[in-house]
SEKELUM-251813 format. One record per residue (C-alpha): residue in one letter; x, y, z. Coordinates in pm, 1 decimal. Layout:
  rest         X         Y         Z
     a         X         Y         Z
...
END
This chain:
  rest         X         Y         Z
     m   19090.2   29100.6   -7478.5
     r   18724.7   29155.2   -7389.4
     i   18558.4   28827.1   -7239.6
     d   18308.9   28796.9   -7493.0
     q   18579.7   28850.9   -7750.6
     f   18750.4   28566.6   -7591.5
     l   18493.8   28307.6   -7572.7
     s   18428.2   28351.4   -7929.8
     s   18763.8   28339.0   -8052.1
     s   18826.9   28023.7   -7821.3
     r   18510.8   27859.5   -7937.0
     l   18383.8   27813.8   -7614.6
     i   18063.6   27953.2   -7709.5
     r   17975.9   28000.6   -8117.5
     r   17919.2   28370.9   -8186.2
     r   18031.0   28676.0   -8008.7
     v   17688.9   28813.5   -7967.7
     e   17593.0   28507.7   -7773.2
     a   17896.2   28550.4   -7503.2
     k   17805.7   28891.0   -7474.6
     r   17429.2   28768.6   -7383.6
     a   17568.8   28495.1   -7161.7
     c   17720.3   28711.2   -6964.0
     e   17463.4   28944.9   -6920.6
     e   17246.5   28670.4   -6819.5
     g   17484.6   28544.9   -6539.1
     l   17600.1   28243.9   -6658.1
     v   17993.0   28339.2   -6728.6
     f   18212.0   28393.8   -6429.7
     l   18550.0   28497.7   -6387.5
     d   18771.6   28365.3   -6110.6
     g   18429.2   28325.1   -5918.6
     r   18290.1   28663.8   -5956.3
     r   17945.9   28683.2   -6241.2
     a   18148.2   28853.9   -6567.8
     k   18012.5   29162.2   -6729.6
     p   18068.3   29113.1   -7106.7
     g   18380.7   29418.6   -7120.0
     d   18558.8   29234.4   -6842.0
     r   18899.7   29214.8   -6968.4
     v   19082.8   28869.2   -6937.5
     k   19438.8   28791.5   -6847.6
     s   19666.6   28459.1   -6904.8
     g   19588.2   28224.0   -6621.0
     q   19240.7   28343.4   -6487.0
     i   18967.8   28077.2   -6458.8
     v   18653.4   28109.3   -6693.3
     s   18333.0   27923.4   -6602.3
     i   18045.7   27900.2   -6824.6
     r   17663.5   27749.3   -6757.4
     f   17521.2   27597.3   -7053.6
     w   17182.0   27445.7   -7057.9
     d   17242.7   27103.8   -6919.5
     h   17627.2   27119.8   -6807.4
     q   17877.8   27362.0   -6707.0
     i   18248.6   27413.6   -6787.8
     a   18574.1   27571.5   -6608.7
     v   18866.1   27656.2   -6814.0
     r   19222.3   27838.1   -6761.9
     i   19315.4   28091.9   -6974.0
     l   19623.1   28009.1   -7158.5
     e   19703.0   28283.9   -7359.8
     i   19534.1   28621.0   -7508.3
     p   19527.3   28556.6   -7868.9
     q   19640.9   28832.1   -8127.4
     g   19409.0   28885.5   -8450.4
     n   19219.4   28598.1   -8572.0
     v   19243.7   28273.1   -8460.1
     s   19201.1   27948.0   -8669.5
     r   18995.3   27636.9   -8531.8
     k   19272.0   27393.3   -8543.8
     r   19430.0   27676.8   -8269.6
     a   19154.0   27781.2   -8082.9
     h   19174.1   27514.7   -7844.6
     t   19496.0   27559.6   -7724.5
     l   19432.0   27904.7   -7582.1
     y   19290.9   27772.5   -7287.2
     s   19282.6   27411.0   -7081.4
     l   19020.9   27266.1   -6958.7
     i   18994.2   27215.1   -6549.6
     g   18615.5   27128.7   -6496.9
     k   18298.9   26941.0   -6684.4
     g   17957.0   26914.2   -6475.6
     d   17633.9   26764.1   -6576.4
     e   17437.3   27027.4   -6388.9
     p   17474.3   27352.2   -6381.4
     a   17533.5   27483.6   -6004.8
END
């Protein structure tokens, strides 16, 4: 699964087009390196996202197959870090 698709499916970023834009602008990192929208993700990888006023880091627990319900979306990752200011 592509990282932009994972970010959208997991509800970390609301829409896939926004996830793609965040990757293109250098706001998403996969295992410490800048992510491209088409980068493939695997379970166990760490994704860091810079938002306007904070940043988060999550570990991917599961790669979904098909549609993901809103209730199940948060089970796809575990939060490992949250900060007030982007690095």
